FIMIFI-168907 format. One record per residue (C-alpha): y negated, z, x negated; residue number from 1; chain; residue in three letters. Coordinates in Angstrom, 2 decimals. Example, Ala and Ser with C-alpha at 12.3 -4.5 7.8 and 13.67 -1.06 7.14 Angstrom:
{{4.50, 7.80, -12.30}, 1, "A", "ALA"};
{{1.06, 7.14, -13.67}, 2, "A", "SER"};
***
This chain:
{{0.00, 0.00, 0.00}, 1, "A", "UNK"};
{{-3.37, -0.92, -1.38}, 2, "A", "UNK"};
{{-5.82, 1.89, -2.05}, 3, "A", "UNK"};
{{-8.77, -0.46, -1.73}, 4, "A", "UNK"};
{{-11.43, 0.94, 0.56}, 5, "A", "UNK"};
{{-13.35, -1.59, 2.59}, 6, "A", "UNK"};
{{-17.10, -1.38, 2.14}, 7, "A", "UNK"};
{{-19.01, 0.05, 5.08}, 8, "A", "UNK"};
{{-20.02, -2.54, 7.67}, 9, "A", "UNK"};
{{-23.74, -3.38, 7.48}, 10, "A", "UNK"};
{{-25.72, -1.68, 10.20}, 11, "A", "UNK"};
{{-27.02, -4.98, 11.53}, 12, "A", "UNK"};
{{-23.48, -6.08, 12.40}, 13, "A", "UNK"};
{{-22.31, -2.92, 14.19}, 14, "A", "UNK"};
{{-22.68, -3.66, 17.91}, 15, "A", "UNK"};
{{-23.43, -0.08, 18.96}, 16, "A", "UNK"};
{{-26.15, 0.33, 16.34}, 17, "A", "UNK"};
{{-27.61, -3.09, 17.10}, 18, "A", "UNK"};
{{-27.86, -2.04, 20.75}, 19, "A", "UNK"};
{{-29.54, 1.26, 19.86}, 20, "A", "UNK"};
{{-32.05, -0.59, 17.69}, 21, "A", "UNK"};
{{-32.81, -2.88, 20.63}, 22, "A", "UNK"};
{{-33.38, -0.10, 23.18}, 23, "A", "UNK"};
{{-37.09, 0.59, 22.43}, 24, "A", "UNK"};
{{-37.99, -3.09, 22.72}, 25, "A", "UNK"};
{{-35.93, -3.56, 25.89}, 26, "A", "UNK"};
{{-37.74, -0.60, 27.44}, 27, "A", "UNK"};
{{-41.05, -2.19, 26.44}, 28, "A", "UNK"};
{{-40.00, -5.45, 28.12}, 29, "A", "UNK"};
{{-38.98, -3.58, 31.26}, 30, "A", "UNK"};
{{-42.21, -1.58, 31.34}, 31, "A", "UNK"};
{{-44.48, -4.62, 30.97}, 32, "A", "UNK"};
{{-42.41, -6.65, 33.44}, 33, "A", "UNK"};
{{-42.43, -3.88, 36.04}, 34, "A", "UNK"};
{{-46.19, -3.50, 35.63}, 35, "A", "UNK"};
{{-46.44, -7.20, 36.48}, 36, "A", "UNK"};
{{-44.38, -6.65, 39.64}, 37, "A", "UNK"};
{{-46.51, -3.66, 40.67}, 38, "A", "UNK"};
{{-49.65, -5.74, 40.17}, 39, "A", "UNK"};
{{-48.31, -8.55, 42.38}, 40, "A", "UNK"};
{{-47.40, -6.04, 45.10}, 41, "A", "UNK"};
{{-50.73, -4.19, 44.88}, 42, "A", "UNK"};
{{-52.71, -7.42, 45.36}, 43, "A", "UNK"};
{{-50.54, -8.38, 48.36}, 44, "A", "UNK"};
{{-50.99, -4.94, 49.95}, 45, "A", "UNK"};
{{-54.76, -5.05, 49.41}, 46, "A", "UNK"};
{{-55.03, -8.51, 50.96}, 47, "A", "UNK"};
{{-52.96, -7.49, 53.99}, 48, "A", "UNK"};
{{-54.88, -4.25, 54.51}, 49, "A", "UNK"};
{{-58.21, -6.06, 54.36}, 50, "A", "UNK"};
{{-57.05, -9.19, 56.24}, 51, "A", "UNK"};
{{-57.79, -11.43, 53.25}, 52, "A", "UNK"};
{{-55.61, -14.45, 52.41}, 53, "A", "UNK"};
{{-55.23, -13.84, 48.68}, 54, "A", "UNK"};
{{-53.19, -16.21, 46.48}, 55, "A", "UNK"};
{{-49.71, -14.99, 45.66}, 56, "A", "UNK"};
{{-49.85, -14.78, 41.86}, 57, "A", "UNK"};
{{-46.25, -14.10, 40.96}, 58, "A", "UNK"};
{{-45.10, -11.21, 38.78}, 59, "A", "UNK"};
{{-43.94, -13.75, 36.18}, 60, "A", "UNK"};
{{-47.52, -14.70, 35.34}, 61, "A", "UNK"};
{{-48.69, -11.07, 35.34}, 62, "A", "UNK"};
{{-45.85, -10.13, 32.96}, 63, "A", "UNK"};
{{-46.89, -12.94, 30.60}, 64, "A", "UNK"};
{{-50.55, -11.88, 30.77}, 65, "A", "UNK"};
{{-49.81, -8.22, 30.06}, 66, "A", "UNK"};
{{-47.46, -9.19, 27.23}, 67, "A", "UNK"};
{{-50.16, -11.45, 25.80}, 68, "A", "UNK"};
{{-52.65, -8.59, 25.94}, 69, "A", "UNK"};
{{-50.36, -6.24, 24.02}, 70, "A", "UNK"};
{{-49.23, -8.78, 21.41}, 71, "A", "UNK"};
{{-52.72, -10.09, 20.65}, 72, "A", "UNK"};
{{-54.49, -6.72, 20.51}, 73, "A", "UNK"};
{{-52.38, -3.81, 19.23}, 74, "A", "UNK"};
{{-49.44, -6.00, 18.19}, 75, "A", "UNK"};
{{-45.71, -5.18, 18.34}, 76, "A", "UNK"};
{{-44.56, -2.29, 16.10}, 77, "A", "UNK"};
{{-41.51, -3.04, 13.96}, 78, "A", "UNK"};
{{-39.31, -0.60, 15.89}, 79, "A", "UNK"};
{{-39.76, -2.65, 19.08}, 80, "A", "UNK"};
{{-39.15, -6.13, 17.66}, 81, "A", "UNK"};
{{-35.30, -6.21, 17.84}, 82, "A", "UNK"};
{{-35.42, -5.40, 21.55}, 83, "A", "UNK"};
{{-38.27, -7.79, 22.29}, 84, "A", "UNK"};
{{-36.21, -10.55, 20.65}, 85, "A", "UNK"};
{{-33.54, -10.14, 23.38}, 86, "A", "UNK"};
{{-35.81, -11.79, 25.95}, 87, "A", "UNK"};
{{-33.97, -15.11, 25.54}, 88, "A", "UNK"};
{{-30.71, -13.42, 26.57}, 89, "A", "UNK"};
{{-32.38, -12.17, 29.75}, 90, "A", "UNK"};
{{-33.73, -15.67, 30.35}, 91, "A", "UNK"};
{{-30.26, -17.23, 30.26}, 92, "A", "UNK"};
{{-28.74, -14.46, 32.39}, 93, "A", "UNK"};
{{-31.53, -14.82, 34.93}, 94, "A", "UNK"};
{{-31.09, -18.59, 35.15}, 95, "A", "UNK"};
{{-27.35, -18.28, 35.85}, 96, "A", "UNK"};
{{-27.94, -15.66, 38.55}, 97, "A", "UNK"};
{{-30.76, -17.75, 40.01}, 98, "A", "UNK"};
{{-28.16, -20.30, 41.13}, 99, "A", "UNK"};
{{-27.33, -18.34, 44.30}, 100, "A", "UNK"};
{{-30.86, -18.93, 45.63}, 101, "A", "UNK"};
{{-30.49, -22.72, 45.73}, 102, "A", "UNK"};
{{-28.04, -23.82, 48.41}, 103, "A", "UNK"};
{{-27.09, -27.46, 48.25}, 104, "A", "UNK"};
{{-26.40, -27.41, 51.98}, 105, "A", "UNK"};
{{-30.11, -26.95, 52.70}, 106, "A", "UNK"};
{{-30.66, -30.56, 51.66}, 107, "A", "UNK"};
{{-28.77, -31.81, 54.72}, 108, "A", "UNK"};
{{-30.90, -29.88, 57.20}, 109, "A", "UNK"};
{{-34.14, -31.75, 56.62}, 110, "A", "UNK"};
{{-33.41, -35.17, 58.12}, 111, "A", "UNK"};
{{-33.27, -38.70, 56.75}, 112, "A", "UNK"};
{{-36.96, -39.64, 56.52}, 113, "A", "UNK"};
{{-37.97, -36.29, 55.04}, 114, "A", "UNK"};
{{-35.14, -36.48, 52.50}, 115, "A", "UNK"};
{{-36.44, -39.87, 51.40}, 116, "A", "UNK"};
{{-39.91, -38.35, 50.99}, 117, "A", "UNK"};
{{-38.47, -35.52, 48.86}, 118, "A", "UNK"};
{{-36.79, -38.10, 46.60}, 119, "A", "UNK"};
{{-40.05, -40.05, 46.35}, 120, "A", "UNK"};
{{-41.97, -36.84, 45.56}, 121, "A", "UNK"};
{{-39.57, -36.02, 42.73}, 122, "A", "UNK"};
{{-39.97, -39.48, 41.21}, 123, "A", "UNK"};
{{-43.76, -39.50, 41.62}, 124, "A", "UNK"};
{{-44.24, -36.01, 40.19}, 125, "A", "UNK"};
{{-42.12, -36.66, 37.10}, 126, "A", "UNK"};
{{-43.80, -40.02, 36.51}, 127, "A", "UNK"};
{{-47.38, -38.79, 37.01}, 128, "A", "UNK"};
{{-46.98, -35.71, 34.81}, 129, "A", "UNK"};
{{-45.17, -37.67, 32.09}, 130, "A", "UNK"};
{{-47.90, -40.33, 31.98}, 131, "A", "UNK"};
{{-50.67, -37.70, 31.95}, 132, "A", "UNK"};
{{-48.93, -35.81, 29.16}, 133, "A", "UNK"};
{{-48.64, -38.93, 27.04}, 134, "A", "UNK"};
{{-52.22, -39.97, 27.79}, 135, "A", "UNK"};
{{-53.58, -36.55, 26.80}, 136, "A", "UNK"};
{{-51.22, -36.41, 23.78}, 137, "A", "UNK"};
{{-49.54, -33.16, 24.86}, 138, "A", "UNK"};
{{-46.43, -31.93, 23.03}, 139, "A", "UNK"};
{{-43.41, -33.71, 24.55}, 140, "A", "UNK"};
{{-41.61, -30.53, 25.66}, 141, "A", "UNK"};
{{-44.78, -29.18, 27.30}, 142, "A", "UNK"};
{{-45.01, -32.48, 29.17}, 143, "A", "UNK"};
{{-41.38, -32.07, 30.28}, 144, "A", "UNK"};
{{-42.07, -28.54, 31.57}, 145, "A", "UNK"};
{{-45.10, -29.75, 33.53}, 146, "A", "UNK"};
{{-43.07, -32.60, 35.04}, 147, "A", "UNK"};
{{-40.18, -30.31, 35.99}, 148, "A", "UNK"};
{{-42.43, -27.59, 37.40}, 149, "A", "UNK"};
{{-44.50, -29.95, 39.52}, 150, "A", "UNK"};
{{-41.55, -31.91, 40.86}, 151, "A", "UNK"};
{{-39.30, -29.05, 41.93}, 152, "A", "UNK"};
{{-40.32, -25.43, 42.36}, 153, "A", "UNK"};
{{-43.07, -24.42, 39.98}, 154, "A", "UNK"};
{{-42.41, -21.23, 38.05}, 155, "A", "UNK"};
{{-38.65, -21.05, 38.78}, 156, "A", "UNK"};
{{-38.12, -24.58, 37.47}, 157, "A", "UNK"};
{{-40.13, -23.89, 34.32}, 158, "A", "UNK"};
{{-38.11, -20.70, 33.80}, 159, "A", "UNK"};
{{-34.86, -22.65, 34.01}, 160, "A", "UNK"};
{{-36.09, -25.57, 31.92}, 161, "A", "UNK"};
{{-37.57, -23.51, 29.08}, 162, "A", "UNK"};
{{-34.18, -22.38, 27.86}, 163, "A", "UNK"};
{{-32.45, -25.64, 28.70}, 164, "A", "UNK"};
{{-34.72, -27.79, 26.51}, 165, "A", "UNK"};
{{-35.50, -25.07, 23.94}, 166, "A", "UNK"};
{{-39.24, -25.20, 24.59}, 167, "A", "UNK"};
{{-41.68, -22.91, 22.78}, 168, "A", "UNK"};
{{-43.04, -19.78, 24.45}, 169, "A", "UNK"};
{{-46.57, -21.19, 24.22}, 170, "A", "UNK"};
{{-45.46, -24.32, 26.09}, 171, "A", "UNK"};
{{-43.89, -22.26, 28.88}, 172, "A", "UNK"};
{{-46.98, -20.04, 29.21}, 173, "A", "UNK"};
{{-49.29, -23.03, 29.42}, 174, "A", "UNK"};
{{-47.07, -24.89, 31.89}, 175, "A", "UNK"};
{{-46.88, -21.89, 34.23}, 176, "A", "UNK"};
{{-50.65, -21.40, 34.16}, 177, "A", "UNK"};
{{-51.27, -25.10, 34.80}, 178, "A", "UNK"};
{{-48.77, -25.37, 37.66}, 179, "A", "UNK"};
{{-50.19, -22.28, 39.36}, 180, "A", "UNK"};
{{-53.64, -23.86, 39.37}, 181, "A", "UNK"};
{{-52.97, -25.53, 42.73}, 182, "A", "UNK"};
{{-51.38, -22.45, 44.30}, 183, "A", "UNK"};
{{-54.57, -20.61, 45.19}, 184, "A", "UNK"};
{{-56.28, -23.87, 46.14}, 185, "A", "UNK"};
{{-53.50, -24.84, 48.56}, 186, "A", "UNK"};
{{-53.78, -21.68, 50.66}, 187, "A", "UNK"};
{{-57.37, -22.46, 51.58}, 188, "A", "UNK"};
{{-57.66, -26.24, 51.26}, 189, "A", "UNK"};
{{-54.41, -27.52, 52.75}, 190, "A", "UNK"};
{{-54.83, -26.04, 56.27}, 191, "A", "UNK"};
{{-58.47, -27.17, 56.35}, 192, "A", "UNK"};
{{-57.50, -30.72, 55.34}, 193, "A", "UNK"};
{{-54.64, -30.75, 57.85}, 194, "A", "UNK"};
{{-56.89, -29.71, 60.74}, 195, "A", "UNK"};
{{-59.59, -32.19, 59.69}, 196, "A", "UNK"};
{{-57.04, -35.02, 59.75}, 197, "A", "UNK"};
{{-55.39, -33.79, 62.93}, 198, "A", "UNK"};
{{-51.92, -33.59, 61.39}, 199, "A", "UNK"};
{{-49.06, -32.51, 63.64}, 200, "A", "UNK"};
{{-47.21, -29.30, 62.80}, 201, "A", "UNK"};
{{-44.25, -31.34, 61.54}, 202, "A", "UNK"};
{{-46.42, -33.60, 59.38}, 203, "A", "UNK"};
{{-48.44, -30.74, 57.89}, 204, "A", "UNK"};
{{-45.35, -28.63, 57.17}, 205, "A", "UNK"};
{{-43.68, -31.55, 55.43}, 206, "A", "UNK"};
{{-46.80, -32.20, 53.33}, 207, "A", "UNK"};
{{-47.09, -28.55, 52.28}, 208, "A", "UNK"};
{{-43.40, -28.46, 51.38}, 209, "A", "UNK"};
{{-43.76, -31.63, 49.30}, 210, "A", "UNK"};
{{-47.03, -30.87, 47.51}, 211, "A", "UNK"};
{{-47.11, -27.10, 46.92}, 212, "A", "UNK"};
{{-44.90, -25.98, 44.05}, 213, "A", "UNK"};
{{-44.16, -22.29, 44.57}, 214, "A", "UNK"};
{{-42.09, -21.42, 47.64}, 215, "A", "UNK"};
{{-44.18, -18.40, 48.66}, 216, "A", "UNK"};
{{-47.40, -20.42, 48.62}, 217, "A", "UNK"};
{{-45.83, -23.38, 50.46}, 218, "A", "UNK"};
{{-44.59, -21.02, 53.19}, 219, "A", "UNK"};
{{-47.97, -19.26, 53.37}, 220, "A", "UNK"};
{{-49.88, -22.55, 53.66}, 221, "A", "UNK"};
{{-47.56, -23.61, 56.49}, 222, "A", "UNK"};
{{-47.89, -20.26, 58.26}, 223, "A", "UNK"};
{{-51.69, -20.47, 58.17}, 224, "A", "UNK"};
{{-51.35, -23.74, 60.10}, 225, "A", "UNK"};
{{-48.66, -22.74, 62.63}, 226, "A", "UNK"};
{{-45.22, -21.16, 62.90}, 227, "A", "UNK"};
{{-43.64, -24.59, 63.33}, 228, "A", "UNK"};
{{-45.46, -25.93, 60.27}, 229, "A", "UNK"};
{{-44.21, -22.95, 58.26}, 230, "A", "UNK"};
{{-40.62, -23.76, 59.22}, 231, "A", "UNK"};
{{-40.91, -27.38, 58.12}, 232, "A", "UNK"};
{{-42.74, -26.37, 54.92}, 233, "A", "UNK"};
{{-39.96, -23.96, 53.94}, 234, "A", "UNK"};
{{-37.28, -26.52, 54.78}, 235, "A", "UNK"};
{{-38.91, -29.27, 52.68}, 236, "A", "UNK"};
{{-39.62, -26.85, 49.85}, 237, "A", "UNK"};
{{-36.07, -25.49, 49.87}, 238, "A", "UNK"};
{{-34.73, -29.03, 49.66}, 239, "A", "UNK"};
{{-36.84, -29.65, 46.56}, 240, "A", "UNK"};
{{-35.59, -26.34, 45.15}, 241, "A", "UNK"};
{{-31.97, -27.39, 45.63}, 242, "A", "UNK"};
{{-32.39, -30.23, 43.12}, 243, "A", "UNK"};
{{-33.39, -27.90, 40.27}, 244, "A", "UNK"};
{{-29.99, -27.78, 38.60}, 245, "A", "UNK"};
{{-29.59, -31.55, 38.47}, 246, "A", "UNK"};
{{-33.12, -32.26, 37.22}, 247, "A", "UNK"};
{{-32.93, -29.56, 34.54}, 248, "A", "UNK"};
{{-29.46, -30.82, 33.59}, 249, "A", "UNK"};
{{-30.87, -34.33, 33.13}, 250, "A", "UNK"};
{{-33.70, -33.09, 30.93}, 251, "A", "UNK"};
{{-31.29, -30.91, 28.93}, 252, "A", "UNK"};
{{-29.08, -33.92, 28.18}, 253, "A", "UNK"};
{{-32.14, -36.00, 27.26}, 254, "A", "UNK"};
{{-33.44, -33.40, 24.79}, 255, "A", "UNK"};
{{-29.98, -32.83, 23.35}, 256, "A", "UNK"};
{{-29.83, -36.55, 22.61}, 257, "A", "UNK"};
{{-33.34, -36.51, 21.13}, 258, "A", "UNK"};
{{-32.40, -33.73, 18.72}, 259, "A", "UNK"};
{{-29.34, -35.62, 17.48}, 260, "A", "UNK"};
{{-29.72, -36.35, 13.81}, 261, "A", "UNK"};
{{-29.00, -39.78, 12.41}, 262, "A", "UNK"};
{{-25.58, -40.00, 10.85}, 263, "A", "UNK"};
{{-23.86, -37.42, 13.04}, 264, "A", "UNK"};
{{-20.19, -38.36, 13.00}, 265, "A", "UNK"};
{{-19.02, -36.77, 16.26}, 266, "A", "UNK"};
{{-21.84, -37.43, 18.70}, 267, "A", "UNK"};
{{-20.05, -35.91, 21.69}, 268, "A", "UNK"};
{{-19.35, -32.68, 19.81}, 269, "A", "UNK"};
{{-22.96, -32.52, 18.62}, 270, "A", "UNK"};
{{-24.30, -32.99, 22.15}, 271, "A", "UNK"};
{{-21.97, -30.31, 23.50}, 272, "A", "UNK"};
{{-23.08, -27.95, 20.75}, 273, "A", "UNK"};
{{-26.74, -28.49, 21.64}, 274, "A", "UNK"};
{{-26.20, -28.51, 25.40}, 275, "A", "UNK"};
{{-27.33, -25.29, 27.20}, 276, "A", "UNK"};
{{-24.07, -24.07, 28.75}, 277, "A", "UNK"};
{{-25.85, -21.56, 30.99}, 278, "A", "UNK"};
{{-27.13, -24.47, 33.10}, 279, "A", "UNK"};
{{-23.50, -25.05, 34.08}, 280, "A", "UNK"};
{{-23.33, -21.40, 35.14}, 281, "A", "UNK"};
{{-26.37, -21.98, 37.35}, 282, "A", "UNK"};
{{-24.71, -24.99, 38.98}, 283, "A", "UNK"};
{{-21.44, -23.11, 39.46}, 284, "A", "UNK"};
{{-23.11, -20.22, 41.29}, 285, "A", "UNK"};
{{-25.10, -22.69, 43.40}, 286, "A", "UNK"};
{{-21.90, -24.46, 44.44}, 287, "A", "UNK"};
{{-20.13, -21.14, 45.16}, 288, "A", "UNK"};
{{-23.08, -19.90, 47.24}, 289, "A", "UNK"};
{{-23.17, -23.18, 49.15}, 290, "A", "UNK"};
{{-19.43, -22.87, 49.83}, 291, "A", "UNK"};
{{-19.93, -19.38, 51.29}, 292, "A", "UNK"};
{{-18.17, -17.49, 48.50}, 293, "A", "UNK"};
{{-20.66, -14.59, 48.75}, 294, "A", "UNK"};
{{-21.71, -12.37, 51.63}, 295, "A", "UNK"};
{{-25.37, -12.22, 52.63}, 296, "A", "UNK"};
{{-25.70, -8.82, 50.94}, 297, "A", "UNK"};
{{-24.07, -10.09, 47.74}, 298, "A", "UNK"};
{{-26.44, -13.07, 47.67}, 299, "A", "UNK"};
{{-29.40, -10.71, 47.98}, 300, "A", "UNK"};
{{-28.11, -8.41, 45.25}, 301, "A", "UNK"};
{{-27.44, -11.27, 42.81}, 302, "A", "UNK"};
{{-30.84, -12.83, 43.50}, 303, "A", "UNK"};
{{-32.47, -9.44, 42.91}, 304, "A", "UNK"};
{{-30.66, -9.13, 39.57}, 305, "A", "UNK"};
{{-32.11, -12.50, 38.53}, 306, "A", "UNK"};
{{-35.62, -11.22, 39.29}, 307, "A", "UNK"};
{{-35.02, -8.14, 37.14}, 308, "A", "UNK"};
{{-33.81, -10.35, 34.30}, 309, "A", "UNK"};
{{-36.96, -12.44, 34.60}, 310, "A", "UNK"};
{{-39.12, -9.31, 34.50}, 311, "A", "UNK"};
{{-37.85, -8.73, 30.98}, 312, "A", "UNK"};
{{-37.83, -12.43, 30.09}, 313, "A", "UNK"};
{{-41.48, -13.17, 30.71}, 314, "A", "UNK"};
{{-42.75, -9.91, 29.36}, 315, "A", "UNK"};
{{-41.05, -11.17, 26.19}, 316, "A", "UNK"};
{{-42.65, -14.60, 26.51}, 317, "A", "UNK"};
{{-46.06, -12.95, 26.63}, 318, "A", "UNK"};
{{-45.25, -10.65, 23.71}, 319, "A", "UNK"};
{{-44.08, -13.62, 21.62}, 320, "A", "UNK"};
{{-47.00, -15.90, 22.50}, 321, "A", "UNK"};
{{-49.74, -16.33, 19.94}, 322, "A", "UNK"};
{{-53.16, -17.01, 21.46}, 323, "A", "UNK"};
{{-54.20, -18.80, 18.29}, 324, "A", "UNK"};
{{-51.47, -21.37, 18.96}, 325, "A", "UNK"};
{{-52.58, -21.74, 22.57}, 326, "A", "UNK"};
{{-56.16, -22.39, 21.48}, 327, "A", "UNK"};
{{-54.98, -25.31, 19.36}, 328, "A", "UNK"};
{{-53.92, -27.10, 22.57}, 329, "A", "UNK"};
{{-57.37, -26.61, 24.12}, 330, "A", "UNK"};
{{-57.84, -27.41, 27.80}, 331, "A", "UNK"};
{{-55.66, -30.53, 27.81}, 332, "A", "UNK"};
{{-52.55, -28.90, 29.36}, 333, "A", "UNK"};
{{-54.64, -27.34, 32.13}, 334, "A", "UNK"};
{{-56.38, -30.67, 32.76}, 335, "A", "UNK"};
{{-53.02, -32.44, 32.90}, 336, "A", "UNK"};
{{-51.55, -29.84, 35.24}, 337, "A", "UNK"};
{{-54.50, -29.77, 37.62}, 338, "A", "UNK"};
{{-55.00, -33.56, 37.64}, 339, "A", "UNK"};
{{-51.29, -34.14, 38.19}, 340, "A", "UNK"};
{{-51.10, -31.62, 41.04}, 341, "A", "UNK"};
{{-54.08, -33.15, 42.84}, 342, "A", "UNK"};
{{-52.66, -36.64, 42.39}, 343, "A", "UNK"};
{{-49.28, -35.54, 43.78}, 344, "A", "UNK"};
{{-50.99, -33.84, 46.74}, 345, "A", "UNK"};
{{-52.98, -37.00, 47.52}, 346, "A", "UNK"};
{{-49.99, -39.34, 47.23}, 347, "A", "UNK"};
{{-47.69, -37.18, 49.37}, 348, "A", "UNK"};
{{-50.47, -36.81, 51.96}, 349, "A", "UNK"};
{{-50.67, -40.60, 52.09}, 350, "A", "UNK"};
{{-46.91, -40.80, 52.67}, 351, "A", "UNK"};
{{-47.04, -38.25, 55.49}, 352, "A", "UNK"};
{{-50.06, -39.94, 57.13}, 353, "A", "UNK"};
{{-48.34, -43.31, 56.94}, 354, "A", "UNK"};
{{-45.18, -41.94, 58.54}, 355, "A", "UNK"};
{{-46.98, -40.00, 61.29}, 356, "A", "UNK"};
{{-49.66, -42.53, 62.24}, 357, "A", "UNK"};
{{-48.43, -45.85, 60.96}, 358, "A", "UNK"};
{{-44.78, -45.46, 61.94}, 359, "A", "UNK"};
{{-45.04, -42.62, 64.46}, 360, "A", "UNK"};
{{-41.95, -40.84, 63.15}, 361, "A", "UNK"};
{{-43.46, -37.42, 62.38}, 362, "A", "UNK"};
***
C-alpha cells in the first residue's frame, strides 16, 4: 500500500467552500433584486390609491438601476464578487422555468386573420430593428436584442436572448431601457389614438397586443379602452409571447454559426458546444405546460420561481454594468429603440385600420 498522501484540494475546487464564498454575493443579489420588486409594487400601490395611471416599470429595470448605482458608486467589495458572478446561473435557471408561462396552445385561440398579423408583426419588427441597428452602427448583438425584444415580449425576450446569444451586460441593459421607452407612452397615447380614429374594441385590442411589448402594459392599454379590448390585447400579446422559444432558438443558432472559427473540423460538434442548451429546457417546459403536465398551482409556483431567479439575475446585470462602457454607445441605442417602436406601432396600426375599414373583418 502506498504511503503517499494526496495534497489538500485547493479551496476554490471544494464545492462546499465555493458555495460559502458565494453566499455574501448571492445575498447582495437577492437584496438588490427584492428592492427592485418593492419599488415596482410601491409605485403601483401609489398610482392605485391616487387614481393615477402610472407606467408599470418592471422590477427587472429597477434591479438593474439599483445594481448600477451600487457598482458605479461604492463598488463591489472583493468578498461579494464570487456570489455576484453567479448571476448567469440564475439567468439560465430563470429562462428554463419561464417556459411554463408560454403556452403554445394560446396561438390557436386568436383566429386566422389575427394570427397572420402576428406573423407580419414579427417579421416587421425584426426587419425594422435590424436595419436601424445597422444604420446607426450599433453592436450586432445589441441590435439582435432590440429586434428580439420589440418583436416578441420586451423584457422577457431580452432576458431569454441575452444568455442564448452570449450578449454583454451593457447590451442587455441598453436594450431593456430602449424597449421600455414605448411602455409609458402606450398607456396614455394608444387609447387616445384609438378613440380619435374610432377603432372598434376588437381592432384596438389587436393593435395594442401587436404594438406594445410588455404584457402588463399591453393589457393595461387595452383595459383603459374597454374590457373587450383588454381581452383581445392579452390574446394577441400572449400569441406573440408563445413564439419566444423559436425566435430565440433561431438567433442562438445564428450566433453559434457566426462564432465558428475558420478551420473547425467538426462543425456540428462545434455548434453543439456553443449552442445554449438551456433554451431546449425552456422549450421542453413550454411543451409540457401546453400538454397539461402541470396543475394550475404548479404552473404558478414554477412561474414564481422564474421571477425570483430573475430578481438575482438582473441585480447582477446592474452590478456588472460599467457606465463608462454605456457612455461609449451614446444615445444611438435609445434612438434606435424608440424609432423602431414608433415605426412598428404605426405599421401595425395601418394593418389594423386596413382590416377593420378596408376589409371590414375586425
